[in-house]
N, C-alpha and C positions, 0 to 999 in steps of 0.2 A: 424161537419156534421156526419152524420153516414149513412152508407149503409149497407140494409141487403137483405139476398136472395131472388129473384125474390116470389112474392105469386100471386097465382093464382085468378083472378076476375071473379066474375059469368057473363059469356060474352060466347058467342056464338062462334067457331072457323069456320073461312072461310079461304079460299084459295085465293080467290081473296082480288086485293089489298083493302084494306079500302078507302073509300072518306072520306073529310072533313066530310061529314053528319053523317058516321057511327062512327066516332072516336067521335065526339060528342053526339053522344048517349051512346058509351062505356063510355066516362067520368061521364054523367050524372049517369046514372045507377049506376056506381061504387061507385059514390060520395053519392046517397042513401043506400048504404050500409053502415048501421049506426057499425055495428059490425067491419067492417073494417077499419073503419074511428077510431074508438076508439083504435085499436091496434095501431095506430102509436104512437114511443114515441116521444114526444114533449121534446125540449131542450130550454130552456130560453136563451142560449148563442148561437145559429145559427140554421139554417134550416136545417131538418132531411131528411130523404126521406126511399121510397122503391120501389123496380122495382115491376112491376107489370106483365105479362101477359095478352099483347094488342092483342084486334082482327087484323087478316089475318097477323101475324110478324109483327106488330107496337111496337115501346119503348112506357111503359106507364109507369106513377112514381106517387105515394103516396107522398103529399110533405107537411110538416109542416112549417111555418112561424110563428116565433119569432114575440111578437111586435116591429115596424118599419125595418123590415128587408124586400128585396127586391134584384131582381134579376140584377139593373143595364139595360143600352140599351144593347139587342141582337137580333138578328136572328138566325133562327135553319137551315138555308141554301136550301137545296132543299127539304126540308122536309115539306109538310102540318102536320097540327097539331089543336088542340083544346086542352081546358082547363074546367073546371068547382070549384067552390068554393063548398066545403063541409061542412067547417064551418068557421065561423067569415066572413070576408070580404075581398077581396083584389079589390085594383083599378091598370087599365093597362091603361097604356099611349101607345099612338102608331101615326106609321107615315101613313098616307095616300097617300103616293107616291110610285112608285115602284123603287128601287133604281138600280143602274148598280151592278152587282152580283159578278164581280169581277175587279182588274185592278185600285183601287181605293184608296187613304189612308184618304181624307178630301172632304167632301162636303157642299155644303152651300144651306140649306133648302129652298124650295119659303112659304111665308106667307100661311095659311090656310092647311096645311098639320097635325097638331098636332090634335088628336082623345083621349080623355079619357072617361072612362066608371068605375064605381064600379059595381062590381059582389059579391053580395049579398050570404049568401050559398043557394044552388039551381041553383043559376045564373051562365050560360057560354056561352063560343063561341067559333066559330072555327075559322081559318087562314089559306092561302095557303102559298105560297113558299116565302119565303124570306122577311118575313112579322117581320120587325123590330120595338120592343116596349120593355117596362120593366113594371114590377111587383110587387108590394108593398103593406106590408101590414101595412096601415096607422094608427092602431090601438095603443093607449099608453099602452095598458096592456091586450089584448089577443089575443090570437095565432089565425092564419087562416090554414084551412087543404085545399087542393085543390086536384084532381087529373087529369093528363095531358096525352095526347099519340099525337105520331109522326109518320107518316109516309113517307117514309121509315125511318128506324132507323136513330138517328142521325149521319150523316157523318163527322157533323162540327158545332161548334156554334161560330158565329162572334162576340166580344165584342165592343161596342162603347163608347167614351164619347161623350157627348153633354153640348156644353155653346152657349146658345143663339140660334142662328139659323146654325152651326156650328155642324157636325155628323164627329166624325173622328173614325176610325178605329183602335182600340187597339191592338186585340189577334185574333188568331184565335187557337179555341179548338177543338183537334180529341179523338175521344171516347178514344185512349191509356191514355190522359192528365187525363181521370178521374176515372183512378183505383185506 
């Protein structure tokens, strides 16, 4: 994995907190910037990323996904977010259920909460607080590239394991853990 300094993206600055729609608009416009997308170094051994300047003080990232890579189940705590695939395709598996925010280690999920979507280049989505999902590049031989934005900047990420209907909180990461 590599981390590079922030790169300004072509988006106007705003002093108001961005909405999910603002973040989705930002990631779509940024994903359409072919020069920026081509500038991301891709590593066959792991994901790569570059921090971008997002709208209204949001945290934004350009991420390269080697074939077969993914995030594992996680959420972005109190942040709203959006992402768009810029190259290749990504699959998002998510839960259509509001989970308790704190104070639990294991949950049994009810039937019918699983959602899945494939997002080819140019497609994206936004999501609210506490959205639990995993993102995967299922391609056996092609990198994917995506643009992500979160507001407020990520205070933490909760990582989960999943076995059938059982979701287990495994780890809570904070920004200082990513340095």
